[in-house]
Biopython code that builds the backbone (N, CA, C, O; Angstrom):
import numpy as np
from Bio.PDB.StructureBuilder import StructureBuilder

atoms = [
    (1, "UNK", "N", (9.387, -9.049, -22.993)),
    (1, "UNK", "CA", (10.728, -8.589, -22.687)),
    (1, "UNK", "C", (11.077, -9.012, -21.263)),
    (1, "UNK", "O", (10.260, -8.875, -20.353)),
    (2, "UNK", "N", (12.248, -9.508, -21.078)),
    (2, "UNK", "CA", (12.735, -9.930, -19.771)),
    (2, "UNK", "C", (13.054, -8.711, -18.925)),
    (2, "UNK", "O", (13.768, -7.814, -19.374)),
    (3, "UNK", "N", (12.528, -8.669, -17.691)),
    (3, "UNK", "CA", (12.715, -7.490, -16.847)),
    (3, "UNK", "C", (14.177, -7.244, -16.506)),
    (3, "UNK", "O", (14.542, -6.112, -16.190)),
    (4, "UNK", "N", (15.038, -8.281, -16.562)),
    (4, "UNK", "CA", (16.455, -8.069, -16.262)),
    (4, "UNK", "C", (17.132, -7.236, -17.345)),
    (4, "UNK", "O", (18.221, -6.707, -17.121)),
    (5, "UNK", "N", (16.513, -7.111, -18.504)),
    (5, "UNK", "CA", (17.069, -6.312, -19.603)),
    (5, "UNK", "C", (16.590, -4.864, -19.563)),
    (5, "UNK", "O", (17.074, -4.031, -20.329)),
    (6, "UNK", "N", (15.655, -4.561, -18.686)),
    (6, "UNK", "CA", (15.148, -3.196, -18.599)),
    (6, "UNK", "C", (16.220, -2.281, -18.028)),
    (6, "UNK", "O", (17.058, -2.718, -17.238)),
    (7, "UNK", "N", (16.197, -1.025, -18.419)),
    (7, "UNK", "CA", (17.128, -0.063, -17.833)),
    (7, "UNK", "C", (16.878, 0.099, -16.339)),
    (7, "UNK", "O", (15.813, -0.246, -15.827)),
    (8, "UNK", "N", (17.867, 0.621, -15.668)),
    (8, "UNK", "CA", (17.729, 0.958, -14.254)),
    (8, "UNK", "C", (17.441, 2.449, -14.161)),
    (8, "UNK", "O", (18.126, 3.263, -14.780)),
    (9, "UNK", "N", (16.446, 2.790, -13.402)),
    (9, "UNK", "CA", (16.107, 4.179, -13.159)),
    (9, "UNK", "C", (16.828, 4.594, -11.876)),
    (9, "UNK", "O", (16.638, 3.978, -10.827)),
    (10, "UNK", "N", (17.651, 5.633, -11.960)),
    (10, "UNK", "CA", (18.374, 6.124, -10.795)),
    (10, "UNK", "C", (17.770, 7.447, -10.349)),
    (10, "UNK", "O", (17.724, 8.415, -11.109)),
    (11, "UNK", "N", (17.309, 7.472, -9.105)),
    (11, "UNK", "CA", (16.853, 8.721, -8.504)),
    (11, "UNK", "C", (18.097, 9.373, -7.917)),
    (11, "UNK", "O", (18.701, 8.848, -6.982)),
    (12, "UNK", "N", (18.476, 10.524, -8.473)),
    (12, "UNK", "CA", (19.720, 11.169, -8.047)),
    (12, "UNK", "C", (19.515, 12.077, -6.836)),
    (12, "UNK", "O", (20.331, 12.077, -5.914)),
    (13, "UNK", "N", (18.451, 12.834, -6.837)),
    (13, "UNK", "CA", (18.177, 13.758, -5.731)),
    (13, "UNK", "C", (16.834, 14.431, -5.958)),
    (13, "UNK", "O", (16.139, 14.164, -6.938)),
    (14, "UNK", "N", (16.495, 15.291, -5.048)),
    (14, "UNK", "CA", (15.335, 16.173, -5.177)),
    (14, "UNK", "C", (15.773, 17.536, -4.662)),
    (14, "UNK", "O", (16.364, 17.615, -3.586)),
    (15, "UNK", "N", (15.503, 18.609, -5.396)),
    (15, "UNK", "CA", (15.989, 19.930, -4.992)),
    (15, "UNK", "C", (15.477, 20.408, -3.633)),
    (15, "UNK", "O", (16.095, 21.279, -3.022)),
    (16, "UNK", "N", (14.369, 19.860, -3.150)),
    (16, "UNK", "CA", (13.793, 20.309, -1.875)),
    (16, "UNK", "C", (14.088, 19.375, -0.709)),
    (16, "UNK", "O", (13.498, 19.529, 0.360)),
    (17, "UNK", "N", (14.973, 18.423, -0.886)),
    (17, "UNK", "CA", (15.165, 17.414, 0.163)),
    (17, "UNK", "C", (15.631, 18.019, 1.490)),
    (17, "UNK", "O", (15.235, 17.536, 2.550)),
    (18, "UNK", "N", (16.451, 19.048, 1.455)),
    (18, "UNK", "CA", (16.929, 19.669, 2.707)),
    (18, "UNK", "C", (15.896, 20.644, 3.272)),
    (18, "UNK", "O", (15.739, 20.757, 4.488)),
    (19, "UNK", "N", (15.200, 21.338, 2.389)),
    (19, "UNK", "CA", (14.281, 22.394, 2.816)),
    (19, "UNK", "C", (12.895, 21.873, 3.181)),
    (19, "UNK", "O", (12.248, 22.382, 4.095)),
    (20, "UNK", "N", (12.451, 20.854, 2.455)),
    (20, "UNK", "CA", (11.092, 20.322, 2.675)),
    (20, "UNK", "C", (11.110, 18.793, 2.661)),
    (20, "UNK", "O", (10.481, 18.174, 1.803)),
    (21, "UNK", "N", (11.822, 18.189, 3.600)),
    (21, "UNK", "CA", (11.982, 16.734, 3.566)),
    (21, "UNK", "C", (10.667, 15.954, 3.634)),
    (21, "UNK", "O", (10.528, 14.919, 2.983)),
    (22, "UNK", "N", (9.708, 16.445, 4.414)),
    (22, "UNK", "CA", (8.428, 15.730, 4.529)),
    (22, "UNK", "C", (7.700, 15.679, 3.182)),
    (22, "UNK", "O", (7.073, 14.672, 2.853)),
    (23, "UNK", "N", (7.780, 16.746, 2.417)),
    (23, "UNK", "CA", (7.150, 16.772, 1.091)),
    (23, "UNK", "C", (7.803, 15.763, 0.154)),
    (23, "UNK", "O", (7.130, 15.098, -0.634)),
    (24, "UNK", "N", (9.129, 15.661, 0.255)),
    (24, "UNK", "CA", (9.846, 14.708, -0.598)),
    (24, "UNK", "C", (9.464, 13.280, -0.214)),
    (24, "UNK", "O", (9.217, 12.449, -1.088)),
    (25, "UNK", "N", (9.413, 12.992, 1.076)),
    (25, "UNK", "CA", (8.999, 11.663, 1.530)),
    (25, "UNK", "C", (7.566, 11.368, 1.096)),
    (25, "UNK", "O", (7.273, 10.259, 0.650)),
    (26, "UNK", "N", (6.684, 12.332, 1.220)),
    (26, "UNK", "CA", (5.297, 12.140, 0.786)),
    (26, "UNK", "C", (5.225, 11.832, -0.705)),
    (26, "UNK", "O", (4.420, 11.001, -1.127)),
    (27, "UNK", "N", (6.060, 12.493, -1.506)),
    (27, "UNK", "CA", (6.084, 12.228, -2.944)),
    (27, "UNK", "C", (6.547, 10.795, -3.219)),
    (27, "UNK", "O", (5.990, 10.124, -4.087)),
    (28, "UNK", "N", (7.549, 10.327, -2.497)),
    (28, "UNK", "CA", (8.007, 8.942, -2.678)),
    (28, "UNK", "C", (6.920, 7.948, -2.274)),
    (28, "UNK", "O", (6.782, 6.886, -2.881)),
    (29, "UNK", "N", (6.151, 8.302, -1.245)),
    (29, "UNK", "CA", (5.065, 7.419, -0.790)),
    (29, "UNK", "C", (3.973, 7.237, -1.836)),
    (29, "UNK", "O", (3.221, 6.264, -1.780)),
    (30, "UNK", "N", (3.878, 8.145, -2.771)),
    (30, "UNK", "CA", (2.889, 8.010, -3.853)),
    (30, "UNK", "C", (3.235, 6.824, -4.740)),
    (30, "UNK", "O", (2.345, 6.129, -5.230)),
    (31, "UNK", "N", (4.534, 6.591, -4.947)),
    (31, "UNK", "CA", (4.980, 5.616, -5.940)),
    (31, "UNK", "C", (5.472, 4.294, -5.361)),
    (31, "UNK", "O", (5.534, 3.292, -6.073)),
    (32, "UNK", "N", (5.822, 4.282, -4.073)),
    (32, "UNK", "CA", (6.423, 3.094, -3.481)),
    (32, "UNK", "C", (5.742, 2.777, -2.149)),
    (32, "UNK", "O", (5.185, 3.667, -1.506)),
    (33, "UNK", "N", (5.786, 1.498, -1.734)),
    (33, "UNK", "CA", (5.264, 1.157, -0.404)),
    (33, "UNK", "C", (5.992, 1.969, 0.671)),
    (33, "UNK", "O", (7.130, 2.393, 0.467)),
    (34, "UNK", "N", (5.341, 2.181, 1.803)),
    (34, "UNK", "CA", (5.863, 3.073, 2.845)),
    (34, "UNK", "C", (7.286, 2.713, 3.281)),
    (34, "UNK", "O", (8.134, 3.596, 3.406)),
    (35, "UNK", "N", (7.552, 1.431, 3.513)),
    (35, "UNK", "CA", (8.898, 1.026, 3.950)),
    (35, "UNK", "C", (9.948, 1.347, 2.891)),
    (35, "UNK", "O", (11.034, 1.836, 3.202)),
    (36, "UNK", "N", (9.610, 1.068, 1.650)),
    (36, "UNK", "CA", (10.533, 1.329, 0.545)),
    (36, "UNK", "C", (10.743, 2.828, 0.380)),
    (36, "UNK", "O", (11.873, 3.285, 0.205)),
    (37, "UNK", "N", (9.661, 3.591, 0.435)),
    (37, "UNK", "CA", (9.761, 5.048, 0.297)),
    (37, "UNK", "C", (10.651, 5.629, 1.386)),
    (37, "UNK", "O", (11.477, 6.500, 1.113)),
    (38, "UNK", "N", (10.492, 5.157, 2.609)),
    (38, "UNK", "CA", (11.316, 5.648, 3.712)),
    (38, "UNK", "C", (12.781, 5.287, 3.501)),
    (38, "UNK", "O", (13.666, 6.110, 3.734)),
    (39, "UNK", "N", (13.036, 4.071, 3.064)),
    (39, "UNK", "CA", (14.411, 3.641, 2.786)),
    (39, "UNK", "C", (15.039, 4.513, 1.685)),
    (39, "UNK", "O", (16.175, 4.969, 1.820)),
    (40, "UNK", "N", (14.296, 4.735, 0.607)),
    (40, "UNK", "CA", (14.802, 5.570, -0.486)),
    (40, "UNK", "C", (15.056, 6.995, -0.006)),
    (40, "UNK", "O", (16.072, 7.602, -0.344)),
    (41, "UNK", "N", (14.119, 7.526, 0.789)),
    (41, "UNK", "CA", (14.271, 8.882, 1.306)),
    (41, "UNK", "C", (15.544, 9.011, 2.141)),
    (41, "UNK", "O", (16.304, 9.965, 1.972)),
    (42, "UNK", "N", (15.777, 8.057, 3.040)),
    (42, "UNK", "CA", (16.967, 8.119, 3.889)),
    (42, "UNK", "C", (18.254, 8.062, 3.060)),
    (42, "UNK", "O", (19.239, 8.727, 3.381)),
    (43, "UNK", "N", (18.233, 7.272, 2.008)),
    (43, "UNK", "CA", (19.400, 7.203, 1.120)),
    (43, "UNK", "C", (19.631, 8.551, 0.434)),
    (43, "UNK", "O", (20.756, 9.049, 0.391)),
    (44, "UNK", "N", (18.559, 9.133, -0.101)),
    (44, "UNK", "CA", (18.670, 10.425, -0.775)),
    (44, "UNK", "C", (19.093, 11.524, 0.190)),
    (44, "UNK", "O", (19.893, 12.392, -0.159)),
    (45, "UNK", "N", (18.555, 11.483, 1.405)),
    (45, "UNK", "CA", (18.872, 12.497, 2.403)),
    (45, "UNK", "C", (20.364, 12.478, 2.764)),
    (45, "UNK", "O", (20.945, 13.512, 3.090)),
    (46, "UNK", "N", (20.970, 11.294, 2.701)),
    (46, "UNK", "CA", (22.405, 11.154, 2.985)),
    (46, "UNK", "C", (23.279, 11.496, 1.777)),
    (46, "UNK", "O", (24.505, 11.441, 1.861)),
    (47, "UNK", "N", (22.650, 11.848, 0.659)),
    (47, "UNK", "CA", (23.403, 12.211, -0.541)),
    (47, "UNK", "C", (23.670, 11.051, -1.481)),
    (47, "UNK", "O", (24.408, 11.197, -2.456)),
    (48, "UNK", "N", (23.073, 9.894, -1.196)),
    (48, "UNK", "CA", (23.230, 8.733, -2.073)),
    (48, "UNK", "C", (22.169, 8.743, -3.155)),
    (48, "UNK", "O", (21.139, 9.404, -3.025)),
    (49, "UNK", "N", (22.425, 8.011, -4.212)),
    (49, "UNK", "CA", (21.413, 7.820, -5.247)),
    (49, "UNK", "C", (20.662, 6.525, -4.959)),
    (49, "UNK", "O", (21.103, 5.699, -4.160)),
    (50, "UNK", "N", (19.521, 6.363, -5.624)),
    (50, "UNK", "CA", (18.692, 5.175, -5.451)),
    (50, "UNK", "C", (18.450, 4.561, -6.819)),
    (50, "UNK", "O", (17.927, 5.214, -7.721)),
    (51, "UNK", "N", (18.840, 3.288, -6.965)),
    (51, "UNK", "CA", (18.581, 2.557, -8.208)),
    (51, "UNK", "C", (17.280, 1.783, -8.069)),
    (51, "UNK", "O", (17.067, 1.064, -7.093)),
    (52, "UNK", "N", (16.412, 1.944, -9.070)),
    (52, "UNK", "CA", (15.098, 1.313, -9.035)),
    (52, "UNK", "C", (14.916, 0.494, -10.296)),
    (52, "UNK", "O", (15.093, 1.001, -11.404)),
    (53, "UNK", "N", (14.560, -0.780, -10.130)),
    (53, "UNK", "CA", (14.106, -1.578, -11.261)),
    (53, "UNK", "C", (12.609, -1.704, -11.077)),
    (53, "UNK", "O", (12.139, -2.112, -10.015)),
    (54, "UNK", "N", (11.856, -1.351, -12.115)),
    (54, "UNK", "CA", (10.412, -1.222, -11.948)),
    (54, "UNK", "C", (9.688, -1.743, -13.171)),
    (54, "UNK", "O", (10.091, -1.480, -14.305)),
    (55, "UNK", "N", (8.629, -2.475, -12.938)),
    (55, "UNK", "CA", (7.729, -2.881, -13.995)),
    (55, "UNK", "C", (8.259, -4.006, -14.854)),
    (55, "UNK", "O", (9.324, -4.571, -14.606)),
    (56, "UNK", "N", (7.476, -4.308, -15.876)),
    (56, "UNK", "CA", (7.812, -5.404, -16.772)),
    (56, "UNK", "C", (8.148, -4.933, -18.172)),
    (56, "UNK", "O", (8.659, -5.703, -18.985)),
    (57, "UNK", "N", (7.859, -3.659, -18.459)),
    (57, "UNK", "CA", (8.093, -3.156, -19.817)),
    (57, "UNK", "C", (8.780, -1.791, -19.770)),
    (57, "UNK", "O", (8.841, -1.134, -18.730)),
    (58, "UNK", "N", (9.286, -1.396, -20.914)),
    (58, "UNK", "CA", (9.868, -0.052, -21.057)),
    (58, "UNK", "C", (8.819, 1.004, -20.735)),
    (58, "UNK", "O", (9.138, 2.044, -20.159)),
    (59, "UNK", "N", (7.578, 0.744, -21.102)),
    (59, "UNK", "CA", (6.500, 1.710, -20.846)),
    (59, "UNK", "C", (6.277, 1.914, -19.348)),
    (59, "UNK", "O", (6.066, 3.040, -18.898)),
    (60, "UNK", "N", (6.325, 0.824, -18.574)),
    (60, "UNK", "CA", (6.182, 0.942, -17.118)),
    (60, "UNK", "C", (7.254, 1.863, -16.557)),
    (60, "UNK", "O", (6.968, 2.753, -15.757)),
    (61, "UNK", "N", (8.479, 1.642, -16.982)),
    (61, "UNK", "CA", (9.601, 2.437, -16.493)),
    (61, "UNK", "C", (9.474, 3.897, -16.936)),
    (61, "UNK", "O", (9.770, 4.811, -16.167)),
    (62, "UNK", "N", (9.036, 4.108, -18.169)),
    (62, "UNK", "CA", (8.877, 5.474, -18.687)),
    (62, "UNK", "C", (7.804, 6.234, -17.908)),
    (62, "UNK", "O", (7.955, 7.424, -17.634)),
    (63, "UNK", "N", (6.731, 5.547, -17.556)),
    (63, "UNK", "CA", (5.662, 6.193, -16.772)),
    (63, "UNK", "C", (6.182, 6.589, -15.404)),
    (63, "UNK", "O", (5.935, 7.705, -14.947)),
    (64, "UNK", "N", (6.901, 5.688, -14.742)),
    (64, "UNK", "CA", (7.466, 6.011, -13.429)),
    (64, "UNK", "C", (8.438, 7.177, -13.541)),
    (64, "UNK", "O", (8.417, 8.088, -12.714)),
    (65, "UNK", "N", (9.287, 7.150, -14.558)),
    (65, "UNK", "CA", (10.257, 8.241, -14.759)),
    (65, "UNK", "C", (9.544, 9.579, -14.895)),
    (65, "UNK", "O", (9.899, 10.544, -14.218)),
    (66, "UNK", "N", (8.552, 9.642, -15.755)),
    (66, "UNK", "CA", (7.815, 10.898, -15.971)),
    (66, "UNK", "C", (7.124, 11.363, -14.692)),
    (66, "UNK", "O", (7.141, 12.550, -14.369)),
    (67, "UNK", "N", (6.522, 10.432, -13.972)),
    (67, "UNK", "CA", (5.824, 10.797, -12.738)),
    (67, "UNK", "C", (6.785, 11.302, -11.670)),
    (67, "UNK", "O", (6.496, 12.290, -10.995)),
    (68, "UNK", "N", (7.919, 10.639, -11.510)),
    (68, "UNK", "CA", (8.903, 11.098, -10.528)),
    (68, "UNK", "C", (9.468, 12.462, -10.920)),
    (68, "UNK", "O", (9.629, 13.340, -10.072)),
    (69, "UNK", "N", (9.765, 12.634, -12.198)),
    (69, "UNK", "CA", (10.257, 13.938, -12.657)),
    (69, "UNK", "C", (9.192, 15.009, -12.444)),
    (69, "UNK", "O", (9.524, 16.142, -12.097)),
    (70, "UNK", "N", (7.944, 14.678, -12.641)),
    (70, "UNK", "CA", (6.856, 15.619, -12.413)),
    (70, "UNK", "C", (6.761, 16.055, -10.950)),
    (70, "UNK", "O", (6.261, 17.139, -10.651)),
    (71, "UNK", "N", (7.243, 15.210, -10.046)),
    (71, "UNK", "CA", (7.265, 15.540, -8.616)),
    (71, "UNK", "C", (8.562, 16.245, -8.219)),
    (71, "UNK", "O", (8.765, 16.569, -7.049)),
    (72, "UNK", "N", (9.452, 16.485, -9.211)),
    (72, "UNK", "CA", (10.663, 17.250, -8.956)),
    (72, "UNK", "C", (11.933, 16.441, -8.774)),
    (72, "UNK", "O", (13.004, 17.016, -8.582)),
    (73, "UNK", "N", (11.838, 15.110, -8.830)),
    (73, "UNK", "CA", (13.032, 14.287, -8.656)),
    (73, "UNK", "C", (13.946, 14.395, -9.873)),
    (73, "UNK", "O", (13.483, 14.485, -11.011)),
    (74, "UNK", "N", (15.240, 14.386, -9.613)),
    (74, "UNK", "CA", (16.243, 14.364, -10.678)),
    (74, "UNK", "C", (16.537, 12.893, -10.962)),
    (74, "UNK", "O", (16.959, 12.146, -10.080)),
    (75, "UNK", "N", (16.306, 12.495, -12.209)),
    (75, "UNK", "CA", (16.330, 11.091, -12.611)),
    (75, "UNK", "C", (17.356, 10.869, -13.708)),
    (75, "UNK", "O", (17.581, 11.737, -14.552)),
    (76, "UNK", "N", (17.974, 9.699, -13.685)),
    (76, "UNK", "CA", (18.827, 9.247, -14.775)),
    (76, "UNK", "C", (18.408, 7.820, -15.106)),
    (76, "UNK", "O", (18.140, 7.022, -14.207)),
    (77, "UNK", "N", (18.350, 7.501, -16.395)),
    (77, "UNK", "CA", (18.023, 6.140, -16.817)),
    (77, "UNK", "C", (19.296, 5.520, -17.368)),
    (77, "UNK", "O", (19.934, 6.070, -18.265)),
    (78, "UNK", "N", (19.659, 4.354, -16.810)),
    (78, "UNK", "CA", (20.899, 3.683, -17.181)),
    (78, "UNK", "C", (20.550, 2.406, -17.931)),
    (78, "UNK", "O", (19.955, 1.492, -17.359)),
    (79, "UNK", "N", (20.922, 2.337, -19.222)),
    (79, "UNK", "CA", (20.648, 1.113, -19.988)),
    (79, "UNK", "C", (21.423, -0.087, -19.432)),
    (79, "UNK", "O", (22.480, 0.068, -18.820)),
    (80, "UNK", "N", (20.886, -1.257, -19.654)),
    (80, "UNK", "CA", (21.593, -2.486, -19.271)),
    (80, "UNK", "C", (21.980, -3.256, -20.501)),
    (80, "UNK", "O", (22.584, -4.324, -20.396)),
]
sb = StructureBuilder()
sb.init_structure("model")
sb.init_model(0)
sb.init_chain("A")
sb.init_seg("    ")
for serial, (resi, resn, name, xyz) in enumerate(atoms, 1):
    if name == "N":
        sb.init_residue(resn, " ", resi, " ")
    sb.init_atom(name, np.array(xyz, "f"), 0.0, 1.0, " ", f" {name:<3s}", serial, name[0])
structure = sb.get_structure()
């Protein structure tokens, strides 16, 4: 499957971003390189969403979605 056809995973927010920002950043660091995690965190902290294209298969994206949701992130998957 061509990765350009994969859905886009949108990180909408995290309920603890204002109260526990360091925890939210640490959670992003689990899944993304430090620079990327920091960039995503700053976007979320400003109230923006983050669009992520990840992996080569639907399964890769589904695993990331489940893991991010397990860390408390509010996620939306947008088909392409």
